[in-house]
PyMOL CGO cylinders between C-alpha atoms (Angstrom):
from pymol import cmd
from pymol.cgo import CYLINDER

trace = [
    CYLINDER, 0.02, 0.05, -0.16, 1.16, 3.32, -0.61, 0.3, 1, 1, 1, 1, 1, 1,
    CYLINDER, 1.16, 3.32, -0.61, 0.49, 4.83, 2.67, 0.3, 1, 1, 1, 1, 1, 1,
    CYLINDER, 0.49, 4.83, 2.67, 2.56, 1.82, 4.47, 0.3, 1, 1, 1, 1, 1, 1,
    CYLINDER, 2.56, 1.82, 4.47, 5.39, 2.50, 1.65, 0.3, 1, 1, 1, 1, 1, 1,
    CYLINDER, 5.39, 2.50, 1.65, 5.56, 6.14, 2.63, 0.3, 1, 1, 1, 1, 1, 1,
    CYLINDER, 5.56, 6.14, 2.63, 5.50, 5.68, 6.41, 0.3, 1, 1, 1, 1, 1, 1,
    CYLINDER, 5.50, 5.68, 6.41, 8.19, 2.90, 6.14, 0.3, 1, 1, 1, 1, 1, 1,
    CYLINDER, 8.19, 2.90, 6.14, 10.47, 5.44, 4.13, 0.3, 1, 1, 1, 1, 1, 1,
    CYLINDER, 10.47, 5.44, 4.13, 9.80, 7.90, 6.73, 0.3, 1, 1, 1, 1, 1, 1,
    CYLINDER, 9.80, 7.90, 6.73, 10.90, 5.73, 9.29, 0.3, 1, 1, 1, 1, 1, 1,
    CYLINDER, 10.90, 5.73, 9.29, 13.94, 4.79, 7.47, 0.3, 1, 1, 1, 1, 1, 1,
    CYLINDER, 13.94, 4.79, 7.47, 15.12, 8.59, 6.41, 0.3, 1, 1, 1, 1, 1, 1,
    CYLINDER, 15.12, 8.59, 6.41, 13.93, 10.59, 9.37, 0.3, 1, 1, 1, 1, 1, 1,
    CYLINDER, 13.93, 10.59, 9.37, 14.27, 7.93, 11.86, 0.3, 1, 1, 1, 1, 1, 1,
    CYLINDER, 14.27, 7.93, 11.86, 11.56, 6.82, 14.57, 0.3, 1, 1, 1, 1, 1, 1,
    CYLINDER, 11.56, 6.82, 14.57, 12.24, 6.31, 18.33, 0.3, 1, 1, 1, 1, 1, 1,
    CYLINDER, 12.24, 6.31, 18.33, 12.26, 2.44, 19.22, 0.3, 1, 1, 1, 1, 1, 1,
    CYLINDER, 12.26, 2.44, 19.22, 13.65, 2.71, 22.78, 0.3, 1, 1, 1, 1, 1, 1,
    CYLINDER, 13.65, 2.71, 22.78, 15.01, 5.15, 25.45, 0.3, 1, 1, 1, 1, 1, 1,
    CYLINDER, 15.01, 5.15, 25.45, 18.24, 4.71, 27.37, 0.3, 1, 1, 1, 1, 1, 1,
    CYLINDER, 18.24, 4.71, 27.37, 18.14, 5.92, 31.06, 0.3, 1, 1, 1, 1, 1, 1,
    CYLINDER, 18.14, 5.92, 31.06, 21.41, 7.62, 32.63, 0.3, 1, 1, 1, 1, 1, 1,
    CYLINDER, 21.41, 7.62, 32.63, 20.93, 8.50, 35.92, 0.3, 1, 1, 1, 1, 1, 1,
    CYLINDER, 20.93, 8.50, 35.92, 18.07, 11.38, 35.48, 0.3, 1, 1, 1, 1, 1, 1,
    CYLINDER, 18.07, 11.38, 35.48, 18.89, 11.99, 31.71, 0.3, 1, 1, 1, 1, 1, 1,
    CYLINDER, 18.89, 11.99, 31.71, 16.98, 10.06, 29.45, 0.3, 1, 1, 1, 1, 1, 1,
    CYLINDER, 16.98, 10.06, 29.45, 18.13, 9.44, 25.84, 0.3, 1, 1, 1, 1, 1, 1,
    CYLINDER, 18.13, 9.44, 25.84, 15.65, 8.37, 22.66, 0.3, 1, 1, 1, 1, 1, 1,
    CYLINDER, 15.65, 8.37, 22.66, 17.37, 5.65, 20.60, 0.3, 1, 1, 1, 1, 1, 1,
    CYLINDER, 17.37, 5.65, 20.60, 16.28, 6.25, 16.95, 0.3, 1, 1, 1, 1, 1, 1,
    CYLINDER, 16.28, 6.25, 16.95, 16.26, 3.45, 14.31, 0.3, 1, 1, 1, 1, 1, 1,
    CYLINDER, 16.26, 3.45, 14.31, 17.43, 4.83, 10.46, 0.3, 1, 1, 1, 1, 1, 1,
    CYLINDER, 17.43, 4.83, 10.46, 19.41, 4.34, 7.63, 0.3, 1, 1, 1, 1, 1, 1,
    CYLINDER, 19.41, 4.34, 7.63, 22.96, 5.05, 8.12, 0.3, 1, 1, 1, 1, 1, 1,
    CYLINDER, 22.96, 5.05, 8.12, 23.70, 8.58, 7.19, 0.3, 1, 1, 1, 1, 1, 1,
    CYLINDER, 23.70, 8.58, 7.19, 25.52, 7.42, 3.76, 0.3, 1, 1, 1, 1, 1, 1,
    CYLINDER, 25.52, 7.42, 3.76, 22.53, 5.62, 2.89, 0.3, 1, 1, 1, 1, 1, 1,
    CYLINDER, 22.53, 5.62, 2.89, 20.53, 8.76, 3.54, 0.3, 1, 1, 1, 1, 1, 1,
    CYLINDER, 20.53, 8.76, 3.54, 22.49, 11.39, 1.89, 0.3, 1, 1, 1, 1, 1, 1,
    CYLINDER, 22.49, 11.39, 1.89, 23.15, 9.44, -1.33, 0.3, 1, 1, 1, 1, 1, 1,
    CYLINDER, 23.15, 9.44, -1.33, 20.28, 9.72, -3.76, 0.3, 1, 1, 1, 1, 1, 1,
    CYLINDER, 20.28, 9.72, -3.76, 21.50, 6.58, -5.92, 0.3, 1, 1, 1, 1, 1, 1,
    CYLINDER, 21.50, 6.58, -5.92, 21.45, 4.48, -2.49, 0.3, 1, 1, 1, 1, 1, 1,
    CYLINDER, 21.45, 4.48, -2.49, 17.75, 5.80, -1.67, 0.3, 1, 1, 1, 1, 1, 1,
    CYLINDER, 17.75, 5.80, -1.67, 16.69, 4.54, -5.10, 0.3, 1, 1, 1, 1, 1, 1,
    CYLINDER, 16.69, 4.54, -5.10, 18.22, 1.04, -4.71, 0.3, 1, 1, 1, 1, 1, 1,
    CYLINDER, 18.22, 1.04, -4.71, 16.31, 0.72, -1.37, 0.3, 1, 1, 1, 1, 1, 1,
    CYLINDER, 16.31, 0.72, -1.37, 15.05, -2.84, -1.46, 0.3, 1, 1, 1, 1, 1, 1,
    CYLINDER, 15.05, -2.84, -1.46, 11.26, -2.71, -0.49, 0.3, 1, 1, 1, 1, 1, 1,
    CYLINDER, 11.26, -2.71, -0.49, 10.38, -6.66, -1.03, 0.3, 1, 1, 1, 1, 1, 1,
    CYLINDER, 10.38, -6.66, -1.03, 12.01, -9.81, -2.26, 0.3, 1, 1, 1, 1, 1, 1,
    CYLINDER, 12.01, -9.81, -2.26, 10.05, -11.94, -4.54, 0.3, 1, 1, 1, 1, 1, 1,
    CYLINDER, 10.05, -11.94, -4.54, 9.90, -15.75, -4.32, 0.3, 1, 1, 1, 1, 1, 1,
    CYLINDER, 9.90, -15.75, -4.32, 11.81, -16.23, -7.45, 0.3, 1, 1, 1, 1, 1, 1,
    CYLINDER, 11.81, -16.23, -7.45, 14.43, -13.94, -5.68, 0.3, 1, 1, 1, 1, 1, 1,
    CYLINDER, 14.43, -13.94, -5.68, 14.16, -10.86, -7.76, 0.3, 1, 1, 1, 1, 1, 1,
    CYLINDER, 14.16, -10.86, -7.76, 14.31, -7.68, -5.39, 0.3, 1, 1, 1, 1, 1, 1,
    CYLINDER, 14.31, -7.68, -5.39, 11.72, -5.08, -5.91, 0.3, 1, 1, 1, 1, 1, 1,
    CYLINDER, 11.72, -5.08, -5.91, 13.54, -1.49, -5.48, 0.3, 1, 1, 1, 1, 1, 1,
    CYLINDER, 13.54, -1.49, -5.48, 12.02, 1.84, -4.53, 0.3, 1, 1, 1, 1, 1, 1,
    CYLINDER, 12.02, 1.84, -4.53, 12.83, 3.29, -7.88, 0.3, 1, 1, 1, 1, 1, 1,
    CYLINDER, 12.83, 3.29, -7.88, 10.60, 0.41, -9.51, 0.3, 1, 1, 1, 1, 1, 1,
    CYLINDER, 10.60, 0.41, -9.51, 7.64, 1.52, -8.02, 0.3, 1, 1, 1, 1, 1, 1,
    CYLINDER, 7.64, 1.52, -8.02, 8.07, 5.35, -7.58, 0.3, 1, 1, 1, 1, 1, 1,
    CYLINDER, 8.07, 5.35, -7.58, 9.87, 7.98, -8.96, 0.3, 1, 1, 1, 1, 1, 1,
    CYLINDER, 9.87, 7.98, -8.96, 12.84, 9.26, -6.70, 0.3, 1, 1, 1, 1, 1, 1,
    CYLINDER, 12.84, 9.26, -6.70, 14.44, 12.73, -7.19, 0.3, 1, 1, 1, 1, 1, 1,
    CYLINDER, 14.44, 12.73, -7.19, 15.69, 15.99, -5.27, 0.3, 1, 1, 1, 1, 1, 1,
    CYLINDER, 15.69, 15.99, -5.27, 13.29, 18.73, -5.11, 0.3, 1, 1, 1, 1, 1, 1,
    CYLINDER, 13.29, 18.73, -5.11, 13.42, 22.01, -2.78, 0.3, 1, 1, 1, 1, 1, 1,
    CYLINDER, 13.42, 22.01, -2.78, 10.56, 22.67, -0.47, 0.3, 1, 1, 1, 1, 1, 1,
    CYLINDER, 10.56, 22.67, -0.47, 9.98, 23.30, 3.53, 0.3, 1, 1, 1, 1, 1, 1,
    CYLINDER, 9.98, 23.30, 3.53, 12.03, 21.09, 5.42, 0.3, 1, 1, 1, 1, 1, 1,
    CYLINDER, 12.03, 21.09, 5.42, 9.23, 21.51, 8.67, 0.3, 1, 1, 1, 1, 1, 1,
    CYLINDER, 9.23, 21.51, 8.67, 5.41, 21.72, 8.15, 0.3, 1, 1, 1, 1, 1, 1,
    CYLINDER, 5.41, 21.72, 8.15, 3.86, 24.06, 10.79, 0.3, 1, 1, 1, 1, 1, 1,
    CYLINDER, 3.86, 24.06, 10.79, -0.02, 23.59, 11.41, 0.3, 1, 1, 1, 1, 1, 1,
    CYLINDER, -0.02, 23.59, 11.41, -2.44, 26.17, 13.40, 0.3, 1, 1, 1, 1, 1, 1,
    CYLINDER, -2.44, 26.17, 13.40, -5.99, 25.49, 13.78, 0.3, 1, 1, 1, 1, 1, 1,
    CYLINDER, -5.99, 25.49, 13.78, -5.66, 22.26, 11.84, 0.3, 1, 1, 1, 1, 1, 1,
    CYLINDER, -5.66, 22.26, 11.84, -4.22, 23.92, 8.82, 0.3, 1, 1, 1, 1, 1, 1,
    CYLINDER, -4.22, 23.92, 8.82, -1.10, 24.19, 7.06, 0.3, 1, 1, 1, 1, 1, 1,
    CYLINDER, -1.10, 24.19, 7.06, 0.55, 27.53, 7.80, 0.3, 1, 1, 1, 1, 1, 1,
    CYLINDER, 0.55, 27.53, 7.80, 3.61, 28.88, 6.17, 0.3, 1, 1, 1, 1, 1, 1,
    CYLINDER, 3.61, 28.88, 6.17, 5.71, 31.83, 7.69, 0.3, 1, 1, 1, 1, 1, 1,
    CYLINDER, 5.71, 31.83, 7.69, 7.21, 34.68, 5.97, 0.3, 1, 1, 1, 1, 1, 1,
    CYLINDER, 7.21, 34.68, 5.97, 9.25, 36.95, 8.53, 0.3, 1, 1, 1, 1, 1, 1,
    CYLINDER, 9.25, 36.95, 8.53, 10.85, 40.42, 7.47, 0.3, 1, 1, 1, 1, 1, 1,
    CYLINDER, 10.85, 40.42, 7.47, 11.90, 43.48, 9.60, 0.3, 1, 1, 1, 1, 1, 1,
    CYLINDER, 11.90, 43.48, 9.60, 11.33, 47.13, 8.95, 0.3, 1, 1, 1, 1, 1, 1,
    CYLINDER, 11.33, 47.13, 8.95, 14.36, 49.71, 8.82, 0.3, 1, 1, 1, 1, 1, 1,
    CYLINDER, 14.36, 49.71, 8.82, 14.09, 53.24, 8.39, 0.3, 1, 1, 1, 1, 1, 1,
    CYLINDER, 14.09, 53.24, 8.39, 10.14, 53.49, 8.13, 0.3, 1, 1, 1, 1, 1, 1,
    CYLINDER, 10.14, 53.49, 8.13, 7.06, 52.94, 10.59, 0.3, 1, 1, 1, 1, 1, 1,
    CYLINDER, 7.06, 52.94, 10.59, 5.69, 49.71, 10.48, 0.3, 1, 1, 1, 1, 1, 1,
    CYLINDER, 5.69, 49.71, 10.48, 1.94, 50.93, 9.88, 0.3, 1, 1, 1, 1, 1, 1,
    CYLINDER, 1.94, 50.93, 9.88, 3.06, 52.34, 6.15, 0.3, 1, 1, 1, 1, 1, 1,
    CYLINDER, 3.06, 52.34, 6.15, 5.36, 49.64, 5.57, 0.3, 1, 1, 1, 1, 1, 1,
    CYLINDER, 5.36, 49.64, 5.57, 2.66, 46.94, 6.29, 0.3, 1, 1, 1, 1, 1, 1,
    CYLINDER, 2.66, 46.94, 6.29, 0.04, 48.98, 4.22, 0.3, 1, 1, 1, 1, 1, 1,
    CYLINDER, 0.04, 48.98, 4.22, 2.40, 49.18, 1.21, 0.3, 1, 1, 1, 1, 1, 1,
    CYLINDER, 2.40, 49.18, 1.21, 3.16, 45.21, 1.46, 0.3, 1, 1, 1, 1, 1, 1,
    CYLINDER, 3.16, 45.21, 1.46, -0.70, 44.55, 1.60, 0.3, 1, 1, 1, 1, 1, 1,
    CYLINDER, -0.70, 44.55, 1.60, -1.37, 46.42, -1.45, 0.3, 1, 1, 1, 1, 1, 1,
    CYLINDER, -1.37, 46.42, -1.45, 1.34, 45.28, -3.30, 0.3, 1, 1, 1, 1, 1, 1,
    CYLINDER, 1.34, 45.28, -3.30, 0.64, 41.77, -2.61, 0.3, 1, 1, 1, 1, 1, 1,
    CYLINDER, 0.64, 41.77, -2.61, -3.18, 42.41, -3.27, 0.3, 1, 1, 1, 1, 1, 1,
    CYLINDER, -3.18, 42.41, -3.27, -2.38, 43.50, -6.76, 0.3, 1, 1, 1, 1, 1, 1,
    CYLINDER, -2.38, 43.50, -6.76, 0.59, 41.32, -7.99, 0.3, 1, 1, 1, 1, 1, 1,
    CYLINDER, 0.59, 41.32, -7.99, 0.33, 37.75, -5.87, 0.3, 1, 1, 1, 1, 1, 1,
    CYLINDER, 0.33, 37.75, -5.87, -2.48, 35.80, -7.10, 0.3, 1, 1, 1, 1, 1, 1,
    CYLINDER, -2.48, 35.80, -7.10, -3.53, 33.75, -4.34, 0.3, 1, 1, 1, 1, 1, 1,
    CYLINDER, -3.53, 33.75, -4.34, -4.93, 30.07, -4.95, 0.3, 1, 1, 1, 1, 1, 1,
    CYLINDER, -4.93, 30.07, -4.95, -8.11, 28.71, -3.85, 0.3, 1, 1, 1, 1, 1, 1,
    CYLINDER, -8.11, 28.71, -3.85, -8.12, 27.39, -0.37, 0.3, 1, 1, 1, 1, 1, 1,
    CYLINDER, -8.12, 27.39, -0.37, -4.96, 29.79, 0.55, 0.3, 1, 1, 1, 1, 1, 1,
    CYLINDER, -4.96, 29.79, 0.55, -5.46, 32.87, 2.59, 0.3, 1, 1, 1, 1, 1, 1,
    CYLINDER, -5.46, 32.87, 2.59, -2.73, 35.76, 3.88, 0.3, 1, 1, 1, 1, 1, 1,
    CYLINDER, -2.73, 35.76, 3.88, -2.69, 36.76, 7.80, 0.3, 1, 1, 1, 1, 1, 1,
    CYLINDER, -2.69, 36.76, 7.80, -0.89, 39.38, 8.87, 0.3, 1, 1, 1, 1, 1, 1,
    CYLINDER, -0.89, 39.38, 8.87, 0.55, 39.49, 12.42, 0.3, 1, 1, 1, 1, 1, 1,
    CYLINDER, 0.55, 39.49, 12.42, 3.38, 39.75, 14.89, 0.3, 1, 1, 1, 1, 1, 1,
    CYLINDER, 3.38, 39.75, 14.89, 4.50, 43.23, 16.30, 0.3, 1, 1, 1, 1, 1, 1,
    CYLINDER, 4.50, 43.23, 16.30, 2.27, 44.92, 13.28, 0.3, 1, 1, 1, 1, 1, 1,
    CYLINDER, 2.27, 44.92, 13.28, -0.87, 42.93, 14.77, 0.3, 1, 1, 1, 1, 1, 1,
    CYLINDER, -0.87, 42.93, 14.77, 0.00, 44.13, 18.59, 0.3, 1, 1, 1, 1, 1, 1,
    CYLINDER, 0.00, 44.13, 18.59, 1.01, 47.48, 17.40, 0.3, 1, 1, 1, 1, 1, 1,
    CYLINDER, 1.01, 47.48, 17.40, -2.51, 47.73, 15.57, 0.3, 1, 1, 1, 1, 1, 1,
    CYLINDER, -2.51, 47.73, 15.57, -4.20, 46.33, 18.71, 0.3, 1, 1, 1, 1, 1, 1,
    CYLINDER, -4.20, 46.33, 18.71, -2.37, 48.91, 21.01, 0.3, 1, 1, 1, 1, 1, 1,
    CYLINDER, -2.37, 48.91, 21.01, -3.39, 51.75, 18.63, 0.3, 1, 1, 1, 1, 1, 1,
    CYLINDER, -3.39, 51.75, 18.63, -6.84, 51.18, 18.77, 0.3, 1, 1, 1, 1, 1, 1,
    CYLINDER, -6.84, 51.18, 18.77, -6.90, 50.69, 22.67, 0.3, 1, 1, 1, 1, 1, 1,
    CYLINDER, -6.90, 50.69, 22.67, -4.69, 53.83, 23.32, 0.3, 1, 1, 1, 1, 1, 1,
    CYLINDER, -4.69, 53.83, 23.32, -6.82, 56.08, 20.67, 0.3, 1, 1, 1, 1, 1, 1,
    CYLINDER, -6.82, 56.08, 20.67, -10.15, 54.66, 22.73, 0.3, 1, 1, 1, 1, 1, 1,
    CYLINDER, -10.15, 54.66, 22.73, -8.55, 55.63, 26.17, 0.3, 1, 1, 1, 1, 1, 1,
    CYLINDER, -8.55, 55.63, 26.17, -7.33, 59.02, 24.83, 0.3, 1, 1, 1, 1, 1, 1,
    CYLINDER, -7.33, 59.02, 24.83, -10.85, 59.75, 23.95, 0.3, 1, 1, 1, 1, 1, 1,
    CYLINDER, -10.85, 59.75, 23.95, -12.09, 58.63, 27.36, 0.3, 1, 1, 1, 1, 1, 1,
    CYLINDER, -12.09, 58.63, 27.36, -9.18, 60.81, 28.87, 0.3, 1, 1, 1, 1, 1, 1,
    CYLINDER, -9.18, 60.81, 28.87, -10.33, 63.94, 27.06, 0.3, 1, 1, 1, 1, 1, 1,
    CYLINDER, -10.33, 63.94, 27.06, -13.74, 63.60, 28.10, 0.3, 1, 1, 1, 1, 1, 1,
    CYLINDER, -13.74, 63.60, 28.10, -12.64, 63.27, 31.49, 0.3, 1, 1, 1, 1, 1, 1,
    CYLINDER, -12.64, 63.27, 31.49, -10.19, 65.96, 31.19, 0.3, 1, 1, 1, 1, 1, 1,
    CYLINDER, -10.19, 65.96, 31.19, -13.05, 68.34, 30.20, 0.3, 1, 1, 1, 1, 1, 1,
    CYLINDER, -13.05, 68.34, 30.20, -15.20, 67.03, 32.89, 0.3, 1, 1, 1, 1, 1, 1,
    CYLINDER, -15.20, 67.03, 32.89, -12.49, 68.05, 35.66, 0.3, 1, 1, 1, 1, 1, 1,
    CYLINDER, -12.49, 68.05, 35.66, -11.86, 71.35, 34.29, 0.3, 1, 1, 1, 1, 1, 1,
    CYLINDER, -11.86, 71.35, 34.29, -15.66, 72.54, 34.09, 0.3, 1, 1, 1, 1, 1, 1,
    CYLINDER, -15.66, 72.54, 34.09, -16.13, 70.99, 37.69, 0.3, 1, 1, 1, 1, 1, 1,
    CYLINDER, -16.13, 70.99, 37.69, -13.08, 73.21, 38.69, 0.3, 1, 1, 1, 1, 1, 1,
    CYLINDER, -13.08, 73.21, 38.69, -13.37, 76.52, 37.10, 0.3, 1, 1, 1, 1, 1, 1,
    CYLINDER, -13.37, 76.52, 37.10, -17.20, 76.02, 36.59, 0.3, 1, 1, 1, 1, 1, 1,
    CYLINDER, -17.20, 76.02, 36.59, -17.20, 77.29, 33.01, 0.3, 1, 1, 1, 1, 1, 1,
    CYLINDER, -17.20, 77.29, 33.01, -17.21, 75.16, 29.66, 0.3, 1, 1, 1, 1, 1, 1,
    CYLINDER, -17.21, 75.16, 29.66, -15.50, 78.24, 27.71, 0.3, 1, 1, 1, 1, 1, 1,
    CYLINDER, -15.50, 78.24, 27.71, -12.31, 77.84, 30.04, 0.3, 1, 1, 1, 1, 1, 1,
    CYLINDER, -12.31, 77.84, 30.04, -12.22, 74.29, 29.86, 0.3, 1, 1, 1, 1, 1, 1,
    CYLINDER, -12.22, 74.29, 29.86, -12.23, 74.31, 26.26, 0.3, 1, 1, 1, 1, 1, 1,
    CYLINDER, -12.23, 74.31, 26.26, -9.64, 77.19, 25.92, 0.3, 1, 1, 1, 1, 1, 1,
    CYLINDER, -9.64, 77.19, 25.92, -7.32, 75.15, 27.95, 0.3, 1, 1, 1, 1, 1, 1,
    CYLINDER, -7.32, 75.15, 27.95, -7.94, 72.01, 25.89, 0.3, 1, 1, 1, 1, 1, 1,
    CYLINDER, -7.94, 72.01, 25.89, -7.44, 74.06, 23.00, 0.3, 1, 1, 1, 1, 1, 1,
    CYLINDER, -7.44, 74.06, 23.00, -3.44, 74.02, 23.79, 0.3, 1, 1, 1, 1, 1, 1,
    CYLINDER, -3.44, 74.02, 23.79, -3.28, 70.19, 23.10, 0.3, 1, 1, 1, 1, 1, 1,
    CYLINDER, -3.28, 70.19, 23.10, -3.56, 70.21, 19.54, 0.3, 1, 1, 1, 1, 1, 1,
    CYLINDER, -3.56, 70.21, 19.54, -1.68, 73.38, 19.23, 0.3, 1, 1, 1, 1, 1, 1,
    CYLINDER, -1.68, 73.38, 19.23, 1.19, 71.90, 21.32, 0.3, 1, 1, 1, 1, 1, 1,
    CYLINDER, 1.19, 71.90, 21.32, 1.18, 68.41, 18.74, 0.3, 1, 1, 1, 1, 1, 1,
    CYLINDER, 1.18, 68.41, 18.74, 1.87, 70.87, 15.81, 0.3, 1, 1, 1, 1, 1, 1,
    CYLINDER, 1.87, 70.87, 15.81, 5.55, 70.99, 16.78, 0.3, 1, 1, 1, 1, 1, 1,
    CYLINDER, 5.55, 70.99, 16.78, 5.84, 67.29, 17.66, 0.3, 1, 1, 1, 1, 1, 1,
    CYLINDER, 5.84, 67.29, 17.66, 4.58, 66.79, 13.90, 0.3, 1, 1, 1, 1, 1, 1,
    CYLINDER, 4.58, 66.79, 13.90, 6.79, 68.72, 12.06, 0.3, 1, 1, 1, 1, 1, 1,
    CYLINDER, 6.79, 68.72, 12.06, 9.55, 67.45, 14.35, 0.3, 1, 1, 1, 1, 1, 1,
    CYLINDER, 9.55, 67.45, 14.35, 8.40, 63.65, 13.15, 0.3, 1, 1, 1, 1, 1, 1,
    CYLINDER, 8.40, 63.65, 13.15, 8.45, 65.06, 9.67, 0.3, 1, 1, 1, 1, 1, 1,
    CYLINDER, 8.45, 65.06, 9.67, 11.68, 66.52, 9.82, 0.3, 1, 1, 1, 1, 1, 1,
    CYLINDER, 11.68, 66.52, 9.82, 13.49, 63.51, 11.29, 0.3, 1, 1, 1, 1, 1, 1,
    CYLINDER, 13.49, 63.51, 11.29, 12.72, 59.68, 10.65, 0.3, 1, 1, 1, 1, 1, 1,
    CYLINDER, 12.72, 59.68, 10.65, 9.29, 59.81, 9.98, 0.3, 1, 1, 1, 1, 1, 1,
    CYLINDER, 9.29, 59.81, 9.98, 8.48, 56.81, 12.15, 0.3, 1, 1, 1, 1, 1, 1,
    CYLINDER, 8.48, 56.81, 12.15, 5.15, 56.91, 13.83, 0.3, 1, 1, 1, 1, 1, 1,
    CYLINDER, 5.15, 56.91, 13.83, 5.10, 53.93, 16.57, 0.3, 1, 1, 1, 1, 1, 1,
    CYLINDER, 5.10, 53.93, 16.57, 3.77, 53.36, 20.20, 0.3, 1, 1, 1, 1, 1, 1,
    CYLINDER, 3.77, 53.36, 20.20, 6.57, 55.06, 21.43, 0.3, 1, 1, 1, 1, 1, 1,
    CYLINDER, 6.57, 55.06, 21.43, 5.80, 57.85, 19.58, 0.3, 1, 1, 1, 1, 1, 1,
    CYLINDER, 5.80, 57.85, 19.58, 2.25, 57.81, 20.75, 0.3, 1, 1, 1, 1, 1, 1,
    CYLINDER, 2.25, 57.81, 20.75, 3.06, 57.64, 24.59, 0.3, 1, 1, 1, 1, 1, 1,
    CYLINDER, 3.06, 57.64, 24.59, 5.32, 60.64, 23.97, 0.3, 1, 1, 1, 1, 1, 1,
    CYLINDER, 5.32, 60.64, 23.97, 2.13, 62.47, 22.73, 0.3, 1, 1, 1, 1, 1, 1,
    CYLINDER, 2.13, 62.47, 22.73, 0.09, 61.43, 25.68, 0.3, 1, 1, 1, 1, 1, 1,
    CYLINDER, 0.09, 61.43, 25.68, 3.11, 62.83, 28.10, 0.3, 1, 1, 1, 1, 1, 1,
    CYLINDER, 3.11, 62.83, 28.10, 3.04, 66.35, 25.87, 0.3, 1, 1, 1, 1, 1, 1,
    CYLINDER, 3.04, 66.35, 25.87, -0.73, 66.63, 26.19, 0.3, 1, 1, 1, 1, 1, 1,
    CYLINDER, -0.73, 66.63, 26.19, -0.59, 66.12, 29.97, 0.3, 1, 1, 1, 1, 1, 1,
    CYLINDER, -0.59, 66.12, 29.97, 2.18, 68.80, 30.12, 0.3, 1, 1, 1, 1, 1, 1,
    CYLINDER, 2.18, 68.80, 30.12, 0.25, 71.06, 27.66, 0.3, 1, 1, 1, 1, 1, 1,
    CYLINDER, 0.25, 71.06, 27.66, -2.81, 70.69, 29.87, 0.3, 1, 1, 1, 1, 1, 1,
    CYLINDER, -2.81, 70.69, 29.87, -0.88, 71.62, 33.16, 0.3, 1, 1, 1, 1, 1, 1,
    CYLINDER, -0.88, 71.62, 33.16, 0.67, 74.57, 31.76, 0.3, 1, 1, 1, 1, 1, 1,
    CYLINDER, 0.67, 74.57, 31.76, -2.74, 75.63, 30.30, 0.3, 1, 1, 1, 1, 1, 1,
    CYLINDER, -2.74, 75.63, 30.30, -4.33, 75.01, 33.92, 0.3, 1, 1, 1, 1, 1, 1,
    CYLINDER, -4.33, 75.01, 33.92, -1.63, 77.12, 35.39, 0.3, 1, 1, 1, 1, 1, 1,
    CYLINDER, -1.63, 77.12, 35.39, -1.81, 80.00, 33.23, 0.3, 1, 1, 1, 1, 1, 1,
    CYLINDER, -1.81, 80.00, 33.23, -5.41, 80.25, 33.56, 0.3, 1, 1, 1, 1, 1, 1,
    CYLINDER, -5.41, 80.25, 33.56, -5.39, 79.89, 37.20, 0.3, 1, 1, 1, 1, 1, 1,
    CYLINDER, -5.39, 79.89, 37.20, -2.88, 82.73, 37.45, 0.3, 1, 1, 1, 1, 1, 1,
    CYLINDER, -2.88, 82.73, 37.45, -4.75, 84.85, 35.29, 0.3, 1, 1, 1, 1, 1, 1,
    CYLINDER, -4.75, 84.85, 35.29, -8.11, 84.22, 37.55, 0.3, 1, 1, 1, 1, 1, 1,
    CYLINDER, -8.11, 84.22, 37.55, -5.79, 85.00, 40.62, 0.3, 1, 1, 1, 1, 1, 1,
    CYLINDER, -5.79, 85.00, 40.62, -4.92, 88.36, 39.48, 0.3, 1, 1, 1, 1, 1, 1,
    CYLINDER, -4.92, 88.36, 39.48, -8.49, 89.17, 38.69, 0.3, 1, 1, 1, 1, 1, 1,
    CYLINDER, -8.49, 89.17, 38.69, -10.06, 88.25, 41.80, 0.3, 1, 1, 1, 1, 1, 1,
    CYLINDER, -10.06, 88.25, 41.80, -7.14, 88.96, 44.35, 0.3, 1, 1, 1, 1, 1, 1,
    CYLINDER, -7.14, 88.96, 44.35, -5.31, 91.99, 42.94, 0.3, 1, 1, 1, 1, 1, 1,
    CYLINDER, -5.31, 91.99, 42.94, -8.19, 93.76, 40.31, 0.3, 1, 1, 1, 1, 1, 1,
    CYLINDER, -8.19, 93.76, 40.31, -6.49, 93.25, 37.58, 0.3, 1, 1, 1, 1, 1, 1,
    CYLINDER, -6.49, 93.25, 37.58, -8.81, 93.39, 34.09, 0.3, 1, 1, 1, 1, 1, 1,
    CYLINDER, -8.81, 93.39, 34.09, -8.61, 91.05, 31.25, 0.3, 1, 1, 1, 1, 1, 1,
    CYLINDER, -8.61, 91.05, 31.25, -6.49, 92.84, 29.29, 0.3, 1, 1, 1, 1, 1, 1,
    CYLINDER, -6.49, 92.84, 29.29, -3.10, 92.46, 26.97, 0.3, 1, 1, 1, 1, 1, 1,
    CYLINDER, -3.10, 92.46, 26.97, -1.30, 94.24, 29.39, 0.3, 1, 1, 1, 1, 1, 1,
    CYLINDER, -1.30, 94.24, 29.39, -2.35, 91.72, 32.24, 0.3, 1, 1, 1, 1, 1, 1,
    CYLINDER, -2.35, 91.72, 32.24, -1.53, 88.60, 29.79, 0.3, 1, 1, 1, 1, 1, 1,
    CYLINDER, -1.53, 88.60, 29.79, 1.88, 90.41, 28.68, 0.3, 1, 1, 1, 1, 1, 1,
    CYLINDER, 1.88, 90.41, 28.68, 3.40, 91.20, 32.00, 0.3, 1, 1, 1, 1, 1, 1,
    CYLINDER, 3.40, 91.20, 32.00, 6.61, 93.37, 31.78, 0.3, 1, 1, 1, 1, 1, 1,
    CYLINDER, 6.61, 93.37, 31.78, 9.07, 92.81, 34.81, 0.3, 1, 1, 1, 1, 1, 1,
]
cmd.load_cgo(trace, "trace")
């Protein structure tokens, strides 16, 4: 049978554990297979005797199968009961999102995918995409929370909005710096943006609080001279 023949050849060429040797606390597997010379020589593989007929004739492997060298994966990986082929790559000098987007676009246009195959992008890109969505959601919730806290403190939606307007203004310089440098936008960049937003909000709160203090306790009026004090 073809299945039995394939199984026998797999044992002969790749080996099969036939016993174990115990050496104190260590366990060593004993493999049964052809010697290295027989497994590395294509001619000897072809001459492998499968069966000896009653009349003495030998049935060799080359008489029942085509034996030849070819290239292919040395290991077949599976995931969710499906075969998986992994293609790995690293990015250099570019942000990961734009690189993967370009790869996806080129593969979609230039690489025909046979029926039954599908392409899935994972690794650091998948983790970064998930983290970006989480940071975006938490950022929106944080902005809403900041507005509520500012409104509760100053009792004015106008002042709260004025302080929060410092956030996008502060990000302009960061975006220009990224554009003039390596143009890489990553999770670390987003974390830096969040830190910058906190600093900008703090400075805005301190500035508005100082103005209110001058108006309430020192009799100042909200004028250009009050905003721009000359020592």
